N, CA, C and O atoms as CSV, one atom per row, in Angstrom:
chain,resi,resn,atom,element,x,y,z
A,1,MET,N,N,110.686,142.395,92.895
A,1,MET,CA,C,110.309,143.199,91.598
A,1,MET,C,C,111.296,142.271,90.628
A,1,MET,O,O,112.503,142.100,90.798
A,2,LYS,N,N,110.527,141.755,89.639
A,2,LYS,CA,C,111.329,141.427,88.267
A,2,LYS,C,C,110.680,141.908,86.936
A,2,LYS,O,O,109.480,142.171,86.860
A,3,ILE,N,N,111.455,141.996,86.003
A,3,ILE,CA,C,111.073,142.288,84.634
A,3,ILE,C,C,110.126,141.206,84.223
A,3,ILE,O,O,110.484,140.031,84.301
A,4,VAL,N,N,108.833,141.565,83.750
A,4,VAL,CA,C,107.605,140.755,83.221
A,4,VAL,C,C,107.890,140.623,81.876
A,4,VAL,O,O,108.016,139.483,81.429
A,5,ARG,N,N,108.029,141.691,81.063
A,5,ARG,CA,C,108.092,141.441,79.556
A,5,ARG,C,C,108.494,142.963,79.103
A,5,ARG,O,O,108.329,143.972,79.789
A,6,ARG,N,N,109.006,142.902,77.914
A,6,ARG,CA,C,109.363,143.920,77.328
A,6,ARG,C,C,108.174,144.833,76.721
A,6,ARG,O,O,107.405,144.170,76.026
A,7,ILE,N,N,107.951,145.776,76.793
A,7,ILE,CA,C,107.010,146.779,76.223
A,7,ILE,C,C,107.509,147.217,74.680
A,7,ILE,O,O,108.549,147.876,74.661
A,8,GLY,N,N,107.010,146.984,73.648
A,8,GLY,CA,C,107.260,147.461,72.158
A,8,GLY,C,C,108.478,146.503,71.696
A,8,GLY,O,O,108.845,145.440,72.196
A,9,ALA,N,N,108.976,147.193,70.613
A,9,ALA,CA,C,109.980,146.325,69.811
A,9,ALA,C,C,111.417,146.441,70.176
A,9,ALA,O,O,111.859,147.589,70.233
A,10,SER,N,N,112.128,145.569,70.404
A,10,SER,CA,C,113.528,145.418,70.938
A,10,SER,C,C,114.317,146.526,70.201
A,10,SER,O,O,113.963,147.079,69.159
A,11,PRO,N,N,115.520,146.776,70.958
A,11,PRO,CA,C,116.441,147.726,70.110
A,11,PRO,C,C,116.756,147.161,68.932
A,11,PRO,O,O,116.709,147.917,67.962
A,12,ARG,N,N,117.127,145.815,68.707
A,12,ARG,CA,C,117.486,145.037,67.636
A,12,ARG,C,C,116.377,145.429,66.356
A,12,ARG,O,O,116.654,145.897,65.252
A,13,GLU,N,N,115.124,145.089,66.878
A,13,GLU,CA,C,114.007,145.292,65.939
A,13,GLU,C,C,113.977,146.475,65.316
A,13,GLU,O,O,113.511,146.524,64.178
A,14,ARG,N,N,114.450,147.596,65.927
A,14,ARG,CA,C,114.495,149.052,65.638
A,14,ARG,C,C,115.654,149.525,65.114
A,14,ARG,O,O,115.936,150.697,64.865
A,15,GLY,N,N,116.455,148.331,64.924
A,15,GLY,CA,C,117.562,148.763,64.050
A,15,GLY,C,C,118.840,148.935,64.824
A,15,GLY,O,O,119.799,149.089,64.067
A,16,SER,N,N,119.158,148.957,66.147
A,16,SER,CA,C,120.296,149.066,66.775
A,16,SER,C,C,120.992,147.702,66.842
A,16,SER,O,O,120.612,146.806,67.595
A,17,LEU,N,N,122.081,147.596,65.969
A,17,LEU,CA,C,122.929,146.481,66.073
A,17,LEU,C,C,123.998,146.331,66.658
A,17,LEU,O,O,124.530,145.263,66.959
A,18,SER,N,N,124.519,147.815,66.927
A,18,SER,CA,C,125.736,147.956,67.493
A,18,SER,C,C,125.865,148.317,69.148
A,18,SER,O,O,126.903,148.573,69.757
A,19,GLY,N,N,124.596,148.263,69.637
A,19,GLY,CA,C,124.370,148.627,71.243
A,19,GLY,C,C,124.710,149.985,71.112
A,19,GLY,O,O,124.775,150.503,72.227
A,20,ASP,N,N,124.935,150.712,70.266
A,20,ASP,CA,C,125.016,152.493,70.775
A,20,ASP,C,C,123.878,152.873,71.106
A,20,ASP,O,O,123.898,153.533,72.145
A,21,SER,N,N,122.706,152.709,70.580
A,21,SER,CA,C,121.264,153.325,70.829
A,21,SER,C,C,120.260,152.061,71.375
A,21,SER,O,O,119.754,151.258,70.591
A,22,CYS,N,N,120.097,152.027,72.562
A,22,CYS,CA,C,119.309,150.751,73.021
A,22,CYS,C,C,118.241,151.172,74.079
A,22,CYS,O,O,118.034,150.483,75.078
A,23,PRO,N,N,117.496,152.466,73.787
A,23,PRO,CA,C,116.576,152.596,74.693
A,23,PRO,C,C,115.226,151.462,74.507
A,23,PRO,O,O,114.855,150.961,73.446
A,24,ASP,N,N,114.636,151.240,75.893
A,24,ASP,CA,C,114.080,150.255,76.055
A,24,ASP,C,C,112.902,150.370,77.335
A,24,ASP,O,O,113.190,151.041,78.326
A,25,ILE,N,N,111.765,149.777,77.255
A,25,ILE,CA,C,110.556,149.921,78.100
A,25,ILE,C,C,110.368,148.683,78.491
A,25,ILE,O,O,110.250,147.847,77.595
A,26,PHE,N,N,110.282,148.184,80.046
A,26,PHE,CA,C,110.052,147.115,80.524
A,26,PHE,C,C,108.670,147.136,81.273
A,26,PHE,O,O,108.375,148.266,81.662
A,27,GLU,N,N,107.972,146.392,81.498
A,27,GLU,CA,C,106.814,146.206,82.534
A,27,GLU,C,C,107.443,145.272,83.556
A,27,GLU,O,O,107.977,144.184,83.340
A,28,LEU,N,N,107.259,145.969,84.822
A,28,LEU,CA,C,107.703,144.977,86.088
A,28,LEU,C,C,106.462,144.470,86.744
A,28,LEU,O,O,105.297,144.836,86.586
A,29,SER,N,N,107.103,143.297,87.724
A,29,SER,CA,C,106.200,142.475,88.308
A,29,SER,C,C,105.122,143.384,89.241
A,29,SER,O,O,103.962,142.985,89.354
A,30,ASP,N,N,105.488,144.403,89.784
A,30,ASP,CA,C,104.433,145.202,90.523
A,30,ASP,C,C,103.561,146.201,89.948
A,30,ASP,O,O,102.786,146.950,90.542
A,31,GLY,N,N,103.799,146.110,88.684
A,31,GLY,CA,C,102.827,146.842,87.802
A,31,GLY,C,C,103.554,148.203,87.255
A,31,GLY,O,O,102.886,148.951,86.541
A,32,ASN,N,N,104.941,148.547,87.582
A,32,ASN,CA,C,105.306,149.853,87.300
A,32,ASN,C,C,106.104,149.311,85.892
A,32,ASN,O,O,106.029,148.189,85.392
A,33,PHE,N,N,106.883,150.472,85.428
A,33,PHE,CA,C,107.524,150.373,84.359
A,33,PHE,C,C,108.980,150.841,84.313
A,33,PHE,O,O,109.218,151.900,84.892
A,34,ALA,N,N,109.977,150.211,83.714
A,34,ALA,CA,C,111.444,150.506,83.840
A,34,ALA,C,C,111.672,151.035,82.469
A,34,ALA,O,O,111.205,150.536,81.445
A,35,VAL,N,N,112.448,152.112,82.540
A,35,VAL,CA,C,112.888,152.689,81.010
A,35,VAL,C,C,114.576,152.723,80.944
A,35,VAL,O,O,115.236,153.200,81.867
A,36,ILE,N,N,115.186,152.148,79.717
A,36,ILE,CA,C,116.454,152.548,79.741
A,36,ILE,C,C,116.481,153.549,78.730
A,36,ILE,O,O,115.971,153.400,77.620
A,37,GLY,N,N,117.162,154.711,79.170
A,37,GLY,CA,C,117.170,155.829,78.027
A,37,GLY,C,C,118.519,156.651,78.529
A,37,GLY,O,O,119.204,156.391,79.518
A,38,THR,N,N,118.706,157.733,77.551
A,38,THR,CA,C,119.943,158.462,77.663
A,38,THR,C,C,119.757,159.482,79.016
A,38,THR,O,O,118.697,160.105,78.964
A,39,GLU,N,N,120.418,159.709,79.969
A,39,GLU,CA,C,120.479,160.399,81.073
A,39,GLU,C,C,120.396,161.693,80.785
A,39,GLU,O,O,121.131,162.030,79.857
A,40,ALA,N,N,119.669,162.642,81.327
A,40,ALA,CA,C,119.321,163.983,80.752
A,40,ALA,C,C,118.902,164.821,81.976
A,40,ALA,O,O,118.329,165.907,81.880
A,41,THR,N,N,119.180,164.327,82.931
A,41,THR,CA,C,118.634,165.345,84.122
A,41,THR,C,C,119.157,166.621,84.170
A,41,THR,O,O,118.433,167.616,84.171
A,42,ALA,N,N,120.600,166.674,84.218
A,42,ALA,CA,C,121.214,168.136,84.336
A,42,ALA,C,C,120.528,168.950,83.278
A,42,ALA,O,O,120.076,170.038,83.634
A,43,ALA,N,N,120.358,168.509,81.787
A,43,ALA,CA,C,120.111,169.648,80.911
A,43,ALA,C,C,118.587,169.702,80.824
A,43,ALA,O,O,118.085,170.683,80.275
A,44,LEU,N,N,117.830,168.769,81.300
A,44,LEU,CA,C,116.396,168.988,81.387
A,44,LEU,C,C,115.563,169.554,82.595
A,44,LEU,O,O,114.519,170.201,82.511
A,45,ASP,N,N,116.296,169.146,83.842
A,45,ASP,CA,C,115.704,169.494,84.929
A,45,ASP,C,C,115.433,171.148,85.013
A,45,ASP,O,O,114.264,171.487,85.196
A,46,PRO,N,N,116.223,171.958,84.917
A,46,PRO,CA,C,115.830,173.476,84.828
A,46,PRO,C,C,114.857,173.659,83.904
A,46,PRO,O,O,114.267,174.719,84.114
A,47,LEU,N,N,114.477,173.106,83.034
A,47,LEU,CA,C,113.311,173.200,82.088
A,47,LEU,C,C,111.755,172.691,82.193
A,47,LEU,O,O,110.784,172.949,81.481
A,48,LEU,N,N,111.912,171.781,83.479
A,48,LEU,CA,C,110.753,171.376,83.723
A,48,LEU,C,C,109.677,172.401,84.166
A,48,LEU,O,O,109.920,173.297,84.974
A,49,PRO,N,N,108.440,172.201,83.566
A,49,PRO,CA,C,107.308,173.198,83.864
A,49,PRO,C,C,107.318,173.213,85.431
A,49,PRO,O,O,107.864,172.475,86.252
A,50,ALA,N,N,106.462,174.393,85.560
A,50,ALA,CA,C,106.413,174.747,87.249
A,50,ALA,C,C,105.647,173.609,87.957
A,50,ALA,O,O,105.978,173.315,89.105
A,51,ASP,N,N,104.769,173.033,87.419
A,51,ASP,CA,C,103.908,172.044,87.998
A,51,ASP,C,C,104.468,170.623,88.111
A,51,ASP,O,O,103.808,169.728,88.640
A,52,ALA,N,N,105.575,170.443,87.656
A,52,ALA,CA,C,106.449,169.244,87.540
A,52,ALA,C,C,107.497,169.320,88.721
A,52,ALA,O,O,108.018,170.356,89.133
A,53,ALA,N,N,107.725,167.980,89.217
A,53,ALA,CA,C,108.870,167.778,90.126
A,53,ALA,C,C,109.431,166.471,90.108
A,53,ALA,O,O,108.809,165.435,89.870
A,54,ARG,N,N,110.987,166.606,90.447
A,54,ARG,CA,C,111.686,165.675,90.439
A,54,ARG,C,C,112.079,165.479,91.819
A,54,ARG,O,O,112.551,166.426,92.447
A,55,ALA,N,N,111.872,163.902,92.557
A,55,ALA,CA,C,112.890,163.830,93.731
A,55,ALA,C,C,114.447,163.469,93.624
A,55,ALA,O,O,114.910,163.028,92.572
A,56,ASP,N,N,115.030,163.624,94.475
A,56,ASP,CA,C,116.606,163.557,94.570
A,56,ASP,C,C,116.880,162.018,93.817
A,56,ASP,O,O,117.835,161.837,93.062
A,57,HIS,N,N,115.997,161.081,94.115
A,57,HIS,CA,C,116.493,159.648,93.701
A,57,HIS,C,C,116.008,159.632,92.254
A,57,HIS,O,O,116.489,158.736,91.561
A,58,GLU,N,N,115.129,160.476,91.667
A,58,GLU,CA,C,114.492,160.362,90.432
A,58,GLU,C,C,115.639,161.061,89.074
A,58,GLU,O,O,116.321,162.076,89.212
A,59,ARG,N,N,115.596,160.422,88.157
A,59,ARG,CA,C,116.550,160.937,87.153
A,59,ARG,C,C,115.389,161.112,85.782
A,59,ARG,O,O,114.352,160.467,85.627
A,60,ILE,N,N,115.875,162.047,85.010
A,60,ILE,CA,C,115.183,162.207,83.593
A,60,ILE,C,C,115.863,161.498,82.520
A,60,ILE,O,O,116.992,161.880,82.211
A,61,VAL,N,N,115.312,160.485,81.889
A,61,VAL,CA,C,115.901,159.860,80.632
A,61,VAL,C,C,115.095,160.373,79.704
A,61,VAL,O,O,113.957,160.799,79.900
A,62,VAL,N,N,115.824,160.326,78.438
A,62,VAL,CA,C,115.236,160.249,77.172
A,62,VAL,C,C,115.053,158.910,76.280
A,62,VAL,O,O,116.062,158.212,76.175
A,63,ILE,N,N,114.112,158.561,75.757
A,63,ILE,CA,C,113.932,157.441,74.779
A,63,ILE,C,C,113.713,158.438,73.641
A,63,ILE,O,O,113.452,159.640,73.673
A,64,THR,N,N,113.942,157.366,72.361
A,64,THR,CA,C,113.446,158.103,71.179
A,64,THR,C,C,111.991,157.794,70.789
A,64,THR,O,O,111.376,156.814,71.209
A,65,ARG,N,N,111.467,158.772,69.899
A,65,ARG,CA,C,110.265,158.717,69.627
A,65,ARG,C,C,109.665,157.286,69.372
A,65,ARG,O,O,108.711,156.847,70.015
A,66,ASP,N,N,110.409,156.499,68.222
A,66,ASP,CA,C,110.371,155.534,67.633
A,66,ASP,C,C,110.151,154.512,68.917
A,66,ASP,O,O,109.164,153.779,68.866
A,67,THR,N,N,110.934,154.439,69.943
A,67,THR,CA,C,110.770,153.521,70.858
A,67,THR,C,C,109.261,153.643,71.676
A,67,THR,O,O,108.624,152.667,72.072
A,68,LEU,N,N,108.916,154.839,71.806
A,68,LEU,CA,C,107.839,155.087,72.355
A,68,LEU,C,C,106.452,154.800,71.582
A,68,LEU,O,O,105.457,154.346,72.147
A,69,ILE,N,N,106.513,155.081,70.399
A,69,ILE,CA,C,105.825,154.819,69.235
A,69,ILE,C,C,105.288,153.263,68.915
A,69,ILE,O,O,104.153,152.811,68.767
A,70,ARG,N,N,106.174,152.853,68.888
A,70,ARG,CA,C,106.324,151.218,68.765
A,70,ARG,C,C,105.953,150.146,70.149
A,70,ARG,O,O,105.711,148.940,70.208
A,71,ALA,N,N,106.037,151.170,71.129
A,71,ALA,CA,C,105.360,150.396,72.333
A,71,ALA,C,C,104.061,150.682,73.019
A,71,ALA,O,O,103.710,150.351,74.152
A,72,ARG,N,N,103.256,151.535,71.878
A,72,ARG,CA,C,101.891,152.103,72.155
A,72,ARG,C,C,101.054,150.790,72.310
A,72,ARG,O,O,100.302,150.559,73.256
A,73,ALA,N,N,101.281,150.002,71.295
A,73,ALA,CA,C,100.331,148.880,71.333
A,73,ALA,C,C,100.561,147.837,72.425
A,73,ALA,O,O,99.656,147.043,72.682
A,74,ASP,N,N,101.623,147.800,73.025
A,74,ASP,CA,C,101.689,146.968,74.351
A,74,ASP,C,C,101.489,147.562,75.524
A,74,ASP,O,O,101.600,146.863,76.531
A,75,ILE,N,N,101.171,148.895,75.651
A,75,ILE,CA,C,101.008,149.371,76.896
A,75,ILE,C,C,99.580,148.953,77.523
A,75,ILE,O,O,98.598,149.207,76.826
A,76,PRO,N,N,99.434,148.518,78.405
A,76,PRO,CA,C,98.094,147.845,78.925
A,76,PRO,C,C,97.424,149.022,79.467
A,76,PRO,O,O,98.034,149.897,80.082
A,77,ILE,N,N,96.099,149.046,79.224
A,77,ILE,CA,C,95.013,150.110,79.395
A,77,ILE,C,C,94.416,149.782,80.716
A,77,ILE,O,O,93.895,148.671,80.802
A,78,GLY,N,N,94.401,150.546,81.750
A,78,GLY,CA,C,93.632,150.464,83.037
A,78,GLY,C,C,94.737,149.673,84.023
A,78,GLY,O,O,94.451,149.421,85.193
């Protein structure tokens, strides 16, 4: 598995010059996506809707609204 490309604007393009806020989204060679975000599993796990689940090896991460909105144009359809 390899990172194929960034989805959306880089953290620097979104104004993160210090490295303090660097959420990012990447497309992987197997077609999946990797996300860099703030780890929030402990805070959000108990708040998941009844029809949502998280496996023990999965974590909940938070990315900024700006990160996802600026990635929208790069997200492949289909």
